N, C-alpha and C positions, 0 to 999 in steps of 0.2 A: 309410478307405482299406483295401483288402484286401491282405493279404500273400500273394503267389503263391509264396513259397519253400516247398518241401516240407520236412517235418520229417525231419531226418537223425539217426539214433541212432549209437551207437558202432560197430555192425557196418557200417552204411552208410558211415561215414567210413573204416573199415578197408578196405572194398571199393574205395572211390575211391582211397585211398592206394596200395593194391597195384596197381591198374590204371594209375595215373599212373606207377608205377615200371616195370611190365611189362604192357603192353596185350595181350600174347599168352599170359598165364598161363591154364592150363586151369581149368575149374570145380572140378575135384577139388583142385588145388593151391591155388586161391583159397579154397575152403571150409576146407581145413586151416590155411591162413594166418590166417584170421579167427576160427577156432574154432567154426564151424557145420558142419552136415552139408551135403551137396551140394544137396539139394532146396531148403531155405530160402535158401541162397546164390544159387542160380539164380533163385528167385522175387524176391529182393531186387534182383538185377542187372537183371532184366526190368522191375521197377518203376522203378528209377533211369533206365533207358532211356526208358520210357513217359512219365515225368514230365519228361523233357528235362534231367535232371541230367547224364546221359551223352549227349552229342550225336553221338558217332561214334567210330570207331577209325581210326587211320591210322599209316603208317610215318613215323618221324622221320628225315629225310634230312639229312646234313651238307652244308650249302650250300658250305662251303669246299672239300670234296672234289669238288664239281661246278664249281669255278672261280668261284663267286659270293661272293667274299670282300670285296667293296667294299660297305660299308654307310654310308649317309648318312641323317641325320635332317634333315627339311625342315620348317621352320615356314612355314605358308601363311596369309596374311592375305587375306580376301575383301573385295571391294568392296561386297557385298550379303549380309546375313545373315538376310534374311527366309526363311520356311520353304521357299518354292519354290526359292530360290537354294541353300539348304543341300541340299535333295533332289537338285537337278541336279548339284551338286558330288559328293555322296555316290555317286550312280549312276555318274558318269563316272570317279571315282577307283577305284572297285571294278573297273573294266575294264582297269586298267593292271597287267599281271602283275608288273612289277618293284616295285610298291608292296606290301610285305609286310604292313604294318600302317598303318591310318589312324585317328587318334583326334581327335574334336572336343575342343578344349581350352578351359578357362576361363582365359584369359591375355590378353596384349597381341596375340596372334595367334589364329587360329581353329582351325587343324588342325596336328597333328604327324604327319608321314608317316615311316615307316621304308622306305627304298628300298634294294634289294639288286641289285647289278649285278656284272659281271665286273671292271670297272676304271673309272677316272675318265672316260675317253672315253665309255664306254657310259652312265655316269651323266649326263654333260653332254647326251648325246642325249635321254635320258629327260626330263631337266629342261626342255630347250629345246623339244622337240617334243611332249611329252605333259603334264607337270605344269603348265608355264606356259600351256598351251592349255586347261586345265580351266576350266569355267564359273566366272566371277566372281573369278578369281584377280587380286588387286591386286599383290601382291609375295610373294617368298619369301626365306628365308635358309636356307643349308645348313650343316650341321655334319657333318664326316666322322669316323666312328668309327675310332680307331686300333687298339683291341683290345676284344673282348668280355670283360669281367671276370666277369659272371654272366649266363647265358642259359639258365635252366632251365624257364621257363614257370611255370604255376600249380602250386604244390605244397602250400600251407598249407591243410590240411584239418582242423586242430584246432579 
């Protein structure tokens, strides 16, 4: 079996750590921060992008400031877990904007969804009209988040 993970040395990991902290850092500042000159830093950055280690850059938006502070986690059990059914579910759930994350899970249920809405009324609409109508959904269970204790994304580059 072939390992498709690129080799990352200490400089690569420093680049990734710096970019996860500040995606708008200049090449000059990034080079100074990791201890290389500008040209090799830029070459490493381009390689990390080309190898798919860095998949893009985006602004982190505070959903609470946008009024999207209702978070529910939804366990979804499917009635059919053959490949075609999974593909149909995956394709359909990806089109629901309120579903922030969808993970296939090895548990007594098949998927765990993170759903973000403005309030309980909006969540109930999404659940009733969209999630329950997804292909092969047998049943679901909802857990409403009261507080985000940690929500930093991926940061362990060591």
